[in-house]
DSSP file (Angstrom, degrees, kcal/mol; ACC not computed):
  #  RESIDUE AA STRUCTURE BP1 BP2  ACC     N-H-->O    O-->H-N    N-H-->O    O-->H-N    TCO  KAPPA ALPHA  PHI   PSI    X-CA   Y-CA   Z-CA
    1    1 A X     >        0   0    0      0, 0.0     4,-2.3     0, 0.0     5,-0.2   0.000 360.0 360.0 360.0 -42.5 -126.8  -34.0   12.1
    2    2 A X  H  >  +     0   0    0      1,-0.2     4,-2.2     2,-0.2     5,-0.1   0.849 360.0  54.1 -62.7 -35.5 -123.5  -34.9   13.7
    3    3 A X  H  > S+     0   0    0      2,-0.2     4,-2.5     1,-0.2    -1,-0.2   0.903 110.1  46.6 -63.1 -48.0 -121.7  -33.9   10.6
    4    4 A X  H  > S+     0   0    0      2,-0.2     4,-2.8     1,-0.2    -2,-0.2   0.913 112.2  50.6 -61.7 -43.6 -123.3  -30.5   10.6
    5    5 A X  H  X S+     0   0    0     -4,-2.3     4,-2.0     1,-0.2    -2,-0.2   0.880 110.9  49.9 -64.6 -42.0 -122.6  -30.0   14.3
    6    6 A X  H  X S+     0   0    0     -4,-2.2     4,-2.3     2,-0.2    -1,-0.2   0.859 111.2  47.8 -65.5 -40.0 -119.0  -31.0   13.6
    7    7 A X  H  X S+     0   0    0     -4,-2.5     4,-3.1     2,-0.2     5,-0.2   0.929 112.1  50.2 -68.0 -43.1 -118.6  -28.5   10.7
    8    8 A X  H  X S+     0   0    0     -4,-2.8     4,-2.6     2,-0.2    -2,-0.2   0.912 112.1  46.5 -54.8 -44.7 -120.2  -25.7   12.8
    9    9 A X  H  X S+     0   0    0     -4,-2.0     4,-1.9     2,-0.2    -2,-0.2   0.891 114.1  48.2 -65.5 -42.9 -117.9  -26.4   15.7
   10   10 A X  H  X S+     0   0    0     -4,-2.3     4,-2.3     2,-0.2    -2,-0.2   0.961 113.0  48.8 -63.2 -48.4 -114.8  -26.5   13.3
   11   11 A X  H  X S+     0   0    0     -4,-3.1     4,-2.9     1,-0.2     5,-0.2   0.929 111.0  49.5 -57.9 -48.3 -115.9  -23.3   11.6
   12   12 A X  H  X S+     0   0    0     -4,-2.6     4,-1.9     1,-0.2    -1,-0.2   0.869 110.6  50.2 -58.1 -37.5 -116.4  -21.5   14.9
   13   13 A X  H  X S+     0   0    0     -4,-1.9     4,-2.3     2,-0.2    -1,-0.2   0.867 111.6  47.9 -68.4 -40.5 -113.1  -22.6   16.1
   14   14 A X  H  X S+     0   0    0     -4,-2.3     4,-2.9     2,-0.2     5,-0.2   0.923 110.7  50.4 -66.9 -43.4 -111.4  -21.3   13.0
   15   15 A X  H  X S+     0   0    0     -4,-2.9     4,-2.1     1,-0.2    -2,-0.2   0.908 112.6  48.3 -61.7 -42.2 -113.2  -18.0   13.1
   16   16 A X  H  X S+     0   0    0     -4,-1.9     4,-2.2    -5,-0.2    -1,-0.2   0.924 111.8  49.4 -64.7 -41.9 -112.0  -17.6   16.7
   17   17 A X  H  X S+     0   0    0     -4,-2.3     4,-2.3     1,-0.2    -2,-0.2   0.957 112.9  45.9 -57.0 -53.9 -108.5  -18.5   15.8
   18   18 A X  H  X S+     0   0    0     -4,-2.9     4,-2.2     1,-0.2    -1,-0.2   0.817 110.7  54.1 -61.9 -31.0 -108.4  -16.0   12.9
   19   19 A X  H  X S+     0   0    0     -4,-2.1     4,-2.0    -5,-0.2    -1,-0.2   0.893 109.1  49.4 -71.7 -38.3 -110.0  -13.3   15.2
   20   20 A X  H  X S+     0   0    0     -4,-2.2     4,-2.1     2,-0.2    -2,-0.2   0.900 110.6  49.1 -66.9 -40.7 -107.1  -13.9   17.8
   21   21 A X  H  X S+     0   0    0     -4,-2.3     4,-2.5     1,-0.2    -2,-0.2   0.903 111.3  49.7 -67.2 -39.9 -104.5  -13.7   15.2
   22   22 A X  H  X S+     0   0    0     -4,-2.2     4,-2.0     2,-0.2    -1,-0.2   0.871 110.5  49.4 -63.9 -33.5 -106.0  -10.4   13.9
   23   23 A X  H  X S+     0   0    0     -4,-2.0     4,-2.0     2,-0.2    -1,-0.2   0.862 110.3  52.1 -73.3 -33.0 -106.2   -8.9   17.4
   24   24 A X  H  X S+     0   0    0     -4,-2.1     4,-2.5     2,-0.2    -2,-0.2   0.920 110.8  46.9 -67.6 -42.6 -102.5   -9.9   17.9
   25   25 A X  H  X S+     0   0    0     -4,-2.5     4,-2.2     1,-0.2    -2,-0.2   0.893 112.2  50.7 -66.4 -39.3 -101.5   -8.2   14.6
   26   26 A X  H  X S+     0   0    0     -4,-2.0     4,-2.8     2,-0.2    -1,-0.2   0.898 110.9  48.6 -62.6 -44.4 -103.5   -5.0   15.6
   27   27 A X  H  X S+     0   0    0     -4,-2.0     4,-2.7     2,-0.2     5,-0.2   0.951 112.1  49.1 -65.0 -47.8 -101.8   -5.0   19.0
   28   28 A X  H  X S+     0   0    0     -4,-2.5     4,-2.4     1,-0.2    -2,-0.2   0.906 112.9  47.1 -56.7 -45.7  -98.4   -5.3   17.3
   29   29 A X  H  X S+     0   0    0     -4,-2.2     4,-2.5     2,-0.2    -1,-0.2   0.915 112.1  50.3 -64.3 -43.9  -99.2   -2.5   14.8
   30   30 A X  H  X S+     0   0    0     -4,-2.8     4,-2.2     2,-0.2    -2,-0.2   0.926 111.1  49.7 -60.4 -44.4 -100.5   -0.2   17.7
   31   31 A X  H  X S+     0   0    0     -4,-2.7     4,-2.0     1,-0.2    -2,-0.2   0.894 110.2  49.8 -57.4 -46.4  -97.3   -0.9   19.6
   32   32 A X  H  X S+     0   0    0     -4,-2.4     4,-2.3    -5,-0.2    -1,-0.2   0.930 110.3  49.9 -60.9 -45.6  -95.2   -0.1   16.6
   33   33 A X  H  X S+     0   0    0     -4,-2.5     4,-2.6     1,-0.2    -2,-0.2   0.888 109.7  51.7 -64.6 -38.6  -97.0    3.2   16.0
   34   34 A X  H  X S+     0   0    0     -4,-2.2     4,-1.9     2,-0.2    -1,-0.2   0.880 109.6  49.3 -64.3 -37.0  -96.6    4.2   19.6
   35   35 A X  H  X S+     0   0    0     -4,-2.0     4,-2.1     2,-0.2    -2,-0.2   0.902 111.5  49.2 -70.0 -41.3  -92.9    3.5   19.5
   36   36 A X  H  X S+     0   0    0     -4,-2.3     4,-2.0     2,-0.2    -2,-0.2   0.887 110.1  51.5 -57.8 -42.4  -92.7    5.6   16.3
   37   37 A X  H  X S+     0   0    0     -4,-2.6     4,-2.4     2,-0.2    -2,-0.2   0.888 110.0  48.4 -67.1 -37.5  -94.6    8.4   17.9
   38   38 A X  H  X S+     0   0    0     -4,-1.9     4,-2.2     2,-0.2    -1,-0.2   0.882 109.4  53.4 -65.8 -38.6  -92.2    8.4   20.9
   39   39 A X  H  X S+     0   0    0     -4,-2.1     4,-0.9     2,-0.2    -2,-0.2   0.906 111.8  46.3 -65.9 -38.6  -89.3    8.4   18.5
   40   40 A X  H >X S+     0   0    0     -4,-2.0     4,-2.0     1,-0.2     3,-0.7   0.922 111.2  51.0 -66.9 -43.9  -90.8   11.6   16.8
   41   41 A X  H 3X S+     0   0    0     -4,-2.4     4,-1.5     1,-0.3    -2,-0.2   0.821 103.2  58.1 -68.6 -29.6  -91.5   13.2   20.1
   42   42 A X  H 3< S+     0   0    0     -4,-2.2     4,-0.3     1,-0.2    -1,-0.3   0.787 108.7  49.7 -62.7 -29.3  -87.9   12.7   21.2
   43   43 A X  H << S+     0   0    0     -4,-0.9     3,-0.4    -3,-0.7    -2,-0.2   0.932 117.4  35.0 -73.9 -48.7  -86.8   14.6   18.2
   44   44 A X  H >< S+     0   0    0     -4,-2.0     3,-1.0     1,-0.2    12,-0.3   0.594  98.7  77.0 -89.8 -11.6  -89.1   17.7   18.6
   45   45 A X  T 3< S+     0   0    0     -4,-1.5    12,-1.6     1,-0.2    13,-0.4   0.801  93.4  54.5 -69.6 -25.1  -89.2   18.0   22.4
   46   46 A X  T 3  S+     0   0    0     -3,-0.4    -1,-0.2    -4,-0.3   113,-0.2   0.509  77.0 119.9 -87.1 -10.4  -85.7   19.6   22.4
   47   47 A X    <   -     0   0    0     -3,-1.0     9,-2.3    -4,-0.1    10,-0.3  -0.311  63.5-126.8 -54.2 133.0  -86.6   22.4   19.9
   48   48 A X  B     -A   55   0A   0    107,-3.2     7,-0.3     7,-0.2     2,-0.2  -0.592  18.1-109.8 -86.6 151.3  -86.0   25.7   21.5
   49   49 A X        -     0   0    0      5,-2.6    -1,-0.1    -2,-0.2     7,-0.0  -0.536  24.4-129.5 -72.0 139.0  -88.6   28.4   21.6
   50   50 A X  S    S+     0   0    0     -2,-0.2    -1,-0.1     1,-0.2    -2,-0.0   0.803 104.4  32.1 -69.2 -22.2  -87.6   31.3   19.3
   51   51 A X  S    S+     0   0    0      3,-0.1     2,-0.2    41,-0.0    -1,-0.2   0.769 118.8  46.2 -98.0 -27.2  -88.2   33.9   22.1
   52   52 A X  S    S-     0   0    0      2,-0.2    -3,-0.2     1,-0.0     0, 0.0  -0.707  77.2-121.5-117.6 163.5  -87.3   32.1   25.3
   53   53 A X  S    S+     0   0    0     -2,-0.2     2,-0.1    -5,-0.1    -3,-0.0   0.527  82.5 102.5 -79.1  -2.3  -84.5   29.9   26.4
   54   54 A X  S    S-     0   0    0      1,-0.1    -5,-2.6    -6,-0.1    -2,-0.2  -0.356  73.9-116.8 -79.9 155.7  -87.0   27.1   27.1
   55   55 A X  B  >  -A   48   0A   0     -7,-0.3     4,-1.6     1,-0.1    -7,-0.2  -0.459  30.2-109.3 -82.4 165.5  -87.6   24.0   24.9
   56   56 A X  T  4>S+     0   0    0     -9,-2.3     5,-2.4   -12,-0.3     6,-1.2   0.842 121.7  53.2 -65.3 -31.9  -91.0   23.4   23.4
   57   57 A X  T >45S+     0   0    0    -12,-1.6     3,-1.8   -10,-0.3    -1,-0.2   0.959 105.8  52.9 -68.2 -44.9  -91.6   20.5   25.8
   58   58 A X  T 345S+     0   0    0    -13,-0.4    -2,-0.2     1,-0.3    -1,-0.2   0.841 112.3  46.1 -58.0 -32.9  -90.7   22.7   28.8
   59   59 A X  T 3<5S-     0   0    0     -4,-1.6    -1,-0.3     3,-0.0    -2,-0.2   0.451 111.1-120.6 -86.9  -2.1  -93.4   25.2   27.6
   60   60 A X  T < 5S+     0   0    0     -3,-1.8    -3,-0.2    -4,-0.4    24,-0.1   0.735  77.1 127.3  61.0  30.6  -96.0   22.5   26.9
   61   61 A X  S   <S+     0   0    0     -5,-2.4    23,-2.3     1,-0.2     2,-0.3   0.840  80.6  23.1 -77.7 -33.8  -96.1   23.6   23.2
   62   62 A X  S    S+     0   0    0     -6,-1.2     2,-0.3    21,-0.2    -2,-0.3  -0.952  71.7 167.6-128.0 151.3  -95.5   19.8   22.4
   63   63 A X    >   -     0   0    0     -2,-0.3     3,-1.5    -3,-0.1     4,-0.2  -0.938  51.4 -92.4-148.6 171.0  -96.2   16.7   24.5
   64   64 A X  G >  S+     0   0    0     -2,-0.3     3,-1.5     1,-0.3   -23,-0.1   0.892 122.6  56.9 -48.2 -45.9  -96.3   13.0   23.8
   65   65 A X  G 3  S+     0   0    0      1,-0.2    -1,-0.3    -3,-0.0   -28,-0.0   0.602  93.0  69.4 -67.3 -12.8 -100.0   13.1   23.1
   66   66 A X  G <  S+     0   0    0     -3,-1.5    16,-2.2    15,-0.1     2,-0.5   0.476  87.5  78.9 -83.0  -5.5  -99.6   15.7   20.3
   67   67 A X  E <   +B   81   0B   0     -3,-1.5     2,-0.4    -4,-0.2    14,-0.2  -0.914  55.0 176.4-111.0 128.1  -97.9   13.2   18.0
   68   68 A X  E     -B   80   0B   0     12,-2.4    12,-2.9    -2,-0.5     2,-0.5  -0.980   8.9-164.1-126.4 140.5  -99.8   10.5   16.1
   69   69 A X  E     -B   79   0B   0     -2,-0.4     2,-0.4    10,-0.2    10,-0.2  -0.991   3.5-170.8-126.7 129.0  -98.2    8.1   13.6
   70   70 A X  E     -B   78   0B   0      8,-2.7     8,-3.0    -2,-0.5     2,-0.4  -0.953  26.4-118.7-118.4 141.1 -100.1    6.0   11.0
   71   71 A X  E     -B   77   0B   0     -2,-0.4     6,-0.2     6,-0.2     3,-0.1  -0.600  25.5-179.7 -78.1 127.8  -98.7    3.2    8.9
   72   72 A X  E     -     0   0B   0      4,-3.0     5,-0.2    -2,-0.4    -1,-0.1   0.529  46.0-115.1-100.3 -11.9  -98.9    4.0    5.2
   73   73 A X  E >  S+B   76   0B   0      3,-0.8     3,-1.1     1,-0.0    -1,-0.2  -0.087  91.7  68.0  92.9 162.0  -97.3    0.7    4.1
   74   74 A X  T 3  S-     0   0    0      1,-0.3     3,-0.1    -2,-0.1    -1,-0.0   0.840 130.5 -62.6  57.7  37.0  -94.1    0.1    2.4
   75   75 A X  T 3  S+     0   0    0      1,-0.2    36,-0.6    35,-0.0     2,-0.4   0.805 108.4 126.3  58.6  30.3  -92.2    1.3    5.5
   76   76 A X  E <   -Bc  73 111B   0     -3,-1.1    -4,-3.0    34,-0.1    -3,-0.8  -0.915  40.3-165.6-116.9 143.5  -93.7    4.7    5.1
   77   77 A X  E     -Bc  71 112B   0     34,-1.8    36,-2.7    -2,-0.4     2,-0.6  -0.947  19.8-134.1-132.8 152.2  -95.5    6.5    7.9
   78   78 A X  E     -Bc  70 113B   0     -8,-3.0    -8,-2.7    -2,-0.4     2,-0.6  -0.888  22.6-161.2 -96.8 120.9  -97.8    9.5    8.2
   79   79 A X  E     -Bc  69 114B   0     34,-3.1    36,-2.8    -2,-0.6     2,-0.5  -0.930   5.4-170.5-110.7 125.9  -96.8   11.8   11.2
   80   80 A X  E     -Bc  68 115B   0    -12,-2.9   -12,-2.4    -2,-0.6     2,-0.5  -0.955   3.9-174.4-115.3 119.0  -99.5   14.2   12.5
   81   81 A X  E     -Bc  67 116B   0     34,-2.8    36,-3.3    -2,-0.5     2,-0.5  -0.949   9.3-172.2-115.8 134.2  -98.3   16.8   15.0
   82   82 A X  E     - c   0 117B   0    -16,-2.2    36,-0.2    -2,-0.5     2,-0.2  -0.871  16.2-174.1-125.1  96.8 -100.8   19.1   16.7
   83   83 A X  E     - c   0 118B   0     34,-2.2    36,-3.6    -2,-0.5     2,-0.5  -0.518  17.0-140.1 -95.6 165.2  -98.8   21.8   18.8
   84   84 A X        -     0   0    0    -23,-2.3    34,-0.1    34,-0.2    39,-0.1  -0.970  14.3-139.3-123.9 111.9 -100.2   24.4   21.1
   85   85 A X        -     0   0    0     -2,-0.5     3,-0.0    34,-0.1     8,-0.0  -0.284  25.1-115.1 -65.4 160.2  -98.7   27.8   21.1
   86   86 A X  S    S+     0   0    0      1,-0.1     2,-0.3     2,-0.0    -1,-0.1   0.760  99.0  22.8 -71.5 -22.5  -98.2   29.4   24.5
   87   87 A X  S >  S-     0   0    0     35,-0.0     3,-1.6     1,-0.0    -1,-0.1  -0.978  82.4-117.4-140.9 147.2 -100.7   32.2   23.8
   88   88 A X  T 3  S+     0   0    0     -2,-0.3    36,-3.7     1,-0.3    37,-0.3   0.596 116.0  43.5 -69.4  -6.6 -103.7   32.4   21.2
   89   89 A X  T 3  S+     0   0    0     34,-0.2    -1,-0.3    35,-0.1    34,-0.1   0.004  78.2 158.1-117.9  30.1 -102.0   35.2   19.4
   90   90 A X    X   -     0   0    0     -3,-1.6     3,-0.8     1,-0.2     4,-0.2  -0.315  30.2-156.2 -61.4 125.2  -98.5   33.9   19.4
   91   91 A X  T 3  S+     0   0    0      1,-0.2     3,-0.2     2,-0.1     4,-0.2   0.601  88.3  54.7 -75.2 -13.4  -96.6   35.7   16.6
   92   92 A X  T 3> S+     0   0    0      1,-0.2     4,-2.5     2,-0.1    -1,-0.2   0.258  71.0 107.5-108.2  14.2  -94.1   33.1   16.2
   93   93 A X  H <> S+     0   0    0     -3,-0.8     4,-2.0     1,-0.2    -1,-0.2   0.828  81.1  50.0 -58.4 -30.8  -96.4   30.1   15.7
   94   94 A X  H  > S+     0   0    0     -3,-0.2     4,-2.2     2,-0.2    -1,-0.2   0.881 109.5  51.9 -67.3 -40.7  -95.5   29.8   12.1
   95   95 A X  H  > S+     0   0    0      2,-0.2     4,-2.6     1,-0.2    -2,-0.2   0.902 108.6  52.2 -64.6 -42.2  -91.8   29.9   13.0
   96   96 A X  H  X S+     0   0    0     -4,-2.5     4,-2.1     1,-0.2    -2,-0.2   0.930 109.6  48.1 -53.4 -50.2  -92.5   27.1   15.5
   97   97 A X  H  X S+     0   0    0     -4,-2.0     4,-2.4     2,-0.2    -2,-0.2   0.837 110.1  52.8 -58.4 -36.2  -94.2   25.0   12.8
   98   98 A X  H  X S+     0   0    0     -4,-2.2     4,-3.0     2,-0.2     5,-0.2   0.946 108.5  50.5 -65.0 -49.3  -91.2   25.7   10.5
   99   99 A X  H  X S+     0   0    0     -4,-2.6     4,-2.4     2,-0.2     5,-0.3   0.885 109.3  51.3 -58.2 -40.5  -88.8   24.5   13.2
  100  100 A X  H  X S+     0   0    0     -4,-2.1     4,-2.3     2,-0.2     5,-0.3   0.958 110.9  48.5 -53.9 -57.2  -90.9   21.3   13.6
  101  101 A X  H  X S+     0   0    0     -4,-2.4     4,-2.0     1,-0.2    -2,-0.2   0.911 114.1  44.9 -53.2 -49.8  -90.8   20.7    9.8
  102  102 A X  H  X S+     0   0    0     -4,-3.0     4,-1.8     1,-0.2    -1,-0.2   0.916 113.1  47.8 -62.1 -48.4  -87.0   21.2    9.5
  103  103 A X  H  X S+     0   0    0     -4,-2.4     4,-2.3    -5,-0.2     5,-0.2   0.913 113.3  47.6 -66.7 -41.0  -85.9   19.2   12.4
  104  104 A X  H  X S+     0   0    0     -4,-2.3     4,-2.1    -5,-0.3    -1,-0.2   0.900 110.0  52.7 -60.0 -42.9  -88.1   16.2   11.5
  105  105 A X  H  < S+     0   0    0     -4,-2.0    -1,-0.2    -5,-0.3    -2,-0.2   0.865 116.7  40.3 -69.9 -30.2  -87.0   16.2    7.9
  106  106 A X  H  < S+     0   0    0     -4,-1.8    -2,-0.2    -5,-0.2    -1,-0.2   0.847 123.1  34.4 -79.1 -33.3  -83.4   16.2    9.1
  107  107 A X  H  < S+     0   0    0     -4,-2.3     2,-0.3    -5,-0.2    -3,-0.2   0.726  83.5  99.6-103.7 -23.8  -83.6   13.7   12.0
  108  108 A X     <  -     0   0    0     -4,-2.1     4,-0.1    -5,-0.2   -68,-0.0  -0.513  53.1-158.8 -74.0 128.0  -86.1   11.1   11.3
  109  109 A X        +     0   0    0     -2,-0.3     2,-0.3     2,-0.1    -1,-0.1   0.290  69.0  67.6 -91.2  10.5  -84.4    7.9   10.0
  110  110 A X  S    S-     0   0    0    -33,-0.0     2,-0.2   -34,-0.0   -34,-0.1  -0.927  93.4 -92.2-132.5 159.6  -87.5    6.4    8.4
  111  111 A X  E     +c   76   0B   0    -36,-0.6   -34,-1.8    -2,-0.3     2,-0.3  -0.458  58.3 159.6 -70.3 133.1  -89.6    7.4    5.4
  112  112 A X  E     -c   77   0B   0    -36,-0.2     2,-0.4    -2,-0.2   -34,-0.2  -0.976  41.8-137.2-152.9 158.9  -92.5    9.7    6.3
  113  113 A X  E     -c   78   0B   0    -36,-2.7   -34,-3.1    -2,-0.3     2,-0.5  -0.912  32.7-146.4-110.4 147.0  -95.1   12.2    5.3
  114  114 A X  E     +c   79   0B   0     -2,-0.4     2,-0.4   -36,-0.2   -34,-0.2  -0.953  21.4 176.8-128.8 130.9  -95.6   15.1    7.7
  115  115 A X  E     -c   80   0B   0    -36,-2.8   -34,-2.8    -2,-0.5     2,-0.5  -0.987   9.5-174.1-129.4 125.3  -98.5   17.1    8.7
  116  116 A X  E     +c   81   0B   0     -2,-0.4     2,-0.3   -36,-0.2   -34,-0.2  -0.965  10.1 167.1-125.7 129.0  -98.2   19.8   11.3
  117  117 A X  E     -c   82   0B   0    -36,-3.3   -34,-2.2    -2,-0.5     2,-0.4  -0.929  37.4-109.9-133.9 159.2 -101.1   21.7   12.8
  118  118 A X  E     -c   83   0B   0     -2,-0.3   -34,-0.2     8,-0.3     3,-0.1  -0.745  53.0 -95.6 -81.2 135.1 -102.0   24.1   15.6
  119  119 A X    >   -     0   0    0    -36,-3.6     3,-2.3    -2,-0.4     4,-0.2  -0.210  54.5 -87.7 -49.1 136.9 -104.3   22.4   18.1
  120  120 A X  T 3  S+     0   0    0      1,-0.3    -1,-0.1     2,-0.1   -38,-0.0  -0.230 111.7   5.9 -52.5 124.5 -107.9   23.3   17.4
  121  121 A X  T 3  S+     0   0    0      2,-0.2    -1,-0.3    -3,-0.1    -2,-0.1   0.532  99.6 109.3  79.2  10.8 -108.9   26.6   19.1
  122  122 A X  S <  S+     0   0    0     -3,-2.3     2,-0.3     1,-0.2    -2,-0.1   0.523  76.3  36.0 -93.4  -6.8 -105.3   27.3   20.3
  123  123 A X  S >  S-     0   0    0     -4,-0.2     3,-1.6    -5,-0.1    -2,-0.2  -0.996  70.8-130.4-151.4 140.1 -104.6   30.2   18.0
  124  124 A X  T 3  S+     0   0    0    -36,-3.7     3,-0.1    -2,-0.3   -35,-0.1   0.801 112.8  28.3 -59.3 -30.4 -106.6   33.2   16.5
  125  125 A X  T 3> S+     0   0    0    -37,-0.3     4,-2.1     1,-0.1     3,-0.3  -0.120  77.3 136.0-124.4  36.2 -105.3   32.4   13.0
  126  126 A X  H <>  +     0   0    0     -3,-1.6     4,-3.2     1,-0.2    -8,-0.3   0.849  69.2  57.7 -56.8 -40.1 -104.7   28.7   13.2
  127  127 A X  H  > S+     0   0    0     -4,-0.2     4,-1.6     1,-0.2    -1,-0.2   0.942 109.7  42.5 -57.1 -48.8 -106.3   28.0    9.8
  128  128 A X  H  > S+     0   0    0     -3,-0.3     4,-2.0     1,-0.2    -1,-0.2   0.900 115.3  50.1 -68.1 -38.8 -103.9   30.3    7.9
  129  129 A X  H  X S+     0   0    0     -4,-2.1     4,-2.8     1,-0.2     5,-0.2   0.905 106.6  54.5 -64.1 -42.6 -100.9   29.1    9.8
  130  130 A X  H  X S+     0   0    0     -4,-3.2     4,-0.7    -5,-0.2    -1,-0.2   0.853 107.8  50.4 -61.5 -33.8 -101.7   25.5    9.2
  131  131 A X  H >< S+     0   0    0     -4,-1.6     3,-0.5    -5,-0.2    -2,-0.2   0.933 112.3  49.1 -64.1 -49.0 -101.9   26.2    5.4
  132  132 A X  H >< S+     0   0    0     -4,-2.0     3,-1.5     1,-0.2    -2,-0.2   0.929 110.9  44.4 -53.8 -55.4  -98.5   27.9    5.6
  133  133 A X  H 3< S+     0   0    0     -4,-2.8    -1,-0.2     1,-0.3    -2,-0.2   0.602 115.2  49.9 -77.9  -7.5  -96.5   25.3    7.6
  134  134 A X  T << S+     0   0    0     -4,-0.7     2,-0.7    -3,-0.5    -1,-0.3   0.256  87.4  95.5-107.4  10.9  -97.9   22.4    5.5
  135  135 A X    <>  -     0   0    0     -3,-1.5     4,-2.4    -4,-0.2     5,-0.2  -0.876  61.0-159.6-102.8 106.4  -97.1   24.2    2.0
  136  136 A X  H  > S+     0   0    0     -2,-0.7     4,-2.4     1,-0.2    -1,-0.1   0.833  90.7  54.3 -57.7 -34.1  -93.7   22.7    0.9
  137  137 A X  H  > S+     0   0    0      2,-0.2     4,-2.0     1,-0.2    -1,-0.2   0.915 110.3  45.9 -68.7 -43.7  -93.1   25.6   -1.5
  138  138 A X  H  > S+     0   0    0      2,-0.2     4,-2.2     1,-0.2    -2,-0.2   0.874 112.4  51.1 -62.6 -37.4  -93.6   28.2    1.4
  139  139 A X  H  X S+     0   0    0     -4,-2.4     4,-2.3     2,-0.2    -2,-0.2   0.948 112.3  46.3 -67.4 -47.2  -91.4   26.2    3.7
  140  140 A X  H  < S+     0   0    0     -4,-2.4     4,-0.5     1,-0.2    -1,-0.2   0.853 112.6  49.7 -65.7 -33.8  -88.7   26.1    1.1
  141  141 A X  H >X S+     0   0    0     -4,-2.0     3,-0.8     2,-0.2     4,-0.7   0.882 109.4  52.0 -72.4 -38.2  -89.0   29.7    0.3
  142  142 A X  H >< S+     0   0    0     -4,-2.2     3,-1.2     1,-0.2     7,-0.3   0.916 106.0  54.8 -62.8 -41.1  -88.8   30.6    4.1
  143  143 A X  T 3< S+     0   0    0     -4,-2.3    -1,-0.2     1,-0.3    -2,-0.2   0.659  98.1  64.1 -74.4 -11.0  -85.6   28.6    4.4
  144  144 A X  T <4 S+     0   0    0     -3,-0.8     2,-0.6    -4,-0.5    -1,-0.3   0.719  80.1  92.2 -78.2 -22.1  -84.0   30.6    1.6
  145  145 A X  S <X S-     0   0    0     -3,-1.2     4,-2.8    -4,-0.7     5,-0.2  -0.633  72.3-149.6 -72.6 116.2  -84.2   33.7    3.7
  146  146 A X  H  > S+     0   0    0     -2,-0.6     4,-2.2     1,-0.2    -1,-0.2   0.880  93.9  49.6 -59.4 -40.7  -80.8   33.9    5.6
  147  147 A X  H  > S+     0   0    0      2,-0.2     4,-1.7     1,-0.2    -1,-0.2   0.955 115.3  42.9 -66.6 -48.5  -82.2   35.6    8.7
  148  148 A X  H  > S+     0   0    0      1,-0.2     4,-2.4     2,-0.2    -2,-0.2   0.914 113.4  52.0 -66.6 -41.6  -85.1   33.1    9.1
  149  149 A X  H  X S+     0   0    0     -4,-2.8     4,-2.8    -7,-0.3    -1,-0.2   0.905 107.9  52.6 -60.3 -40.4  -82.8   30.1    8.4
  150  150 A X  H  X S+     0   0    0     -4,-2.2     4,-1.8    -5,-0.2    -1,-0.2   0.877 110.7  47.8 -66.6 -35.5  -80.4   31.4   11.2
  151  151 A X  H  X S+     0   0    0     -4,-1.7     4,-1.7     2,-0.2    -1,-0.2   0.902 111.4  49.2 -67.4 -42.0  -83.3   31.6   13.7
  152  152 A X  H  X S+     0   0    0     -4,-2.4     4,-2.3     2,-0.2     5,-0.2   0.920 109.8  52.4 -64.8 -44.2  -84.5   28.1   12.7
  153  153 A X  H  X S+     0   0    0     -4,-2.8     4,-1.9     1,-0.2    -1,-0.2   0.894 108.6  51.1 -55.2 -44.5  -80.9   26.8   13.1
  154  154 A X  H  < S+     0   0    0     -4,-1.8    -1,-0.2     1,-0.2    -2,-0.2   0.877 113.3  44.6 -61.5 -40.3  -80.7   28.3   16.6
  155  155 A X  H  < S+     0   0    0     -4,-1.7  -107,-3.2     1,-0.2    -2,-0.2   0.843 119.0  40.3 -77.6 -32.7  -83.9   26.7   17.6
  156  156 A X  H  < S+     0   0    0     -4,-2.3     2,-0.2  -109,-0.2    -2,-0.2   0.671  88.3 101.9 -89.4 -17.8  -83.3   23.2   16.2
  157  157 A X  S  < S-     0   0    0     -4,-1.9     2,-0.2    -5,-0.2  -109,-0.1  -0.478  77.1-118.8 -73.6 132.2  -79.7   22.8   17.1
  158  158 A X        -     0   0    0     -2,-0.2    -1,-0.1     1,-0.1    -2,-0.1  -0.473  30.6-115.5 -72.0 137.0  -79.1   20.5   20.0
  159  159 A X        -     0   0    0     -2,-0.2     2,-0.4  -113,-0.2    -1,-0.1  -0.403  31.1-106.8 -71.2 151.3  -77.3   22.3   22.9
  160  160 A X              0   0    0      1,-0.1    -1,-0.1    -2,-0.1     0, 0.0  -0.612 360.0 360.0 -74.3 130.6  -73.9   21.1   23.8
  161  161 A X              0   0    0     -2,-0.4    -1,-0.1    -3,-0.0    -2,-0.0   0.508 360.0 360.0 -91.0 360.0  -74.0   19.1   27.1
């Protein structure tokens, strides 16, 4: 009976030890994803609105909580951004999504996949716009248009301090 009791005690202590190790690893992973999300947010918050002199951060189109980062393994991350246009019928929501795509592709120093969405219920045609801004071929075609490319460049270029 003592042997069984000793084995049970040993097993329980090992399970608890492994549980603490697992919790520690999860906490480290969560912290790393939060740091990556802040890094992403720092890149997008300074994008200028196509119509106004304000940044997307100043207009509350993007915020820290709109960025989620997930670890895909092999030092690659999935970035999910859910932005909120200023009005439900914003005609430039697609252009804002394009600016987010372009700036993140240029500025992020780590390997990533990108998904950009309009926050649920924030736009009258959000489903159509979500399809457009996540279609690589449409994004590439849009950036071939010189007028559109110039507008995007104006929005994503950092102002001189």
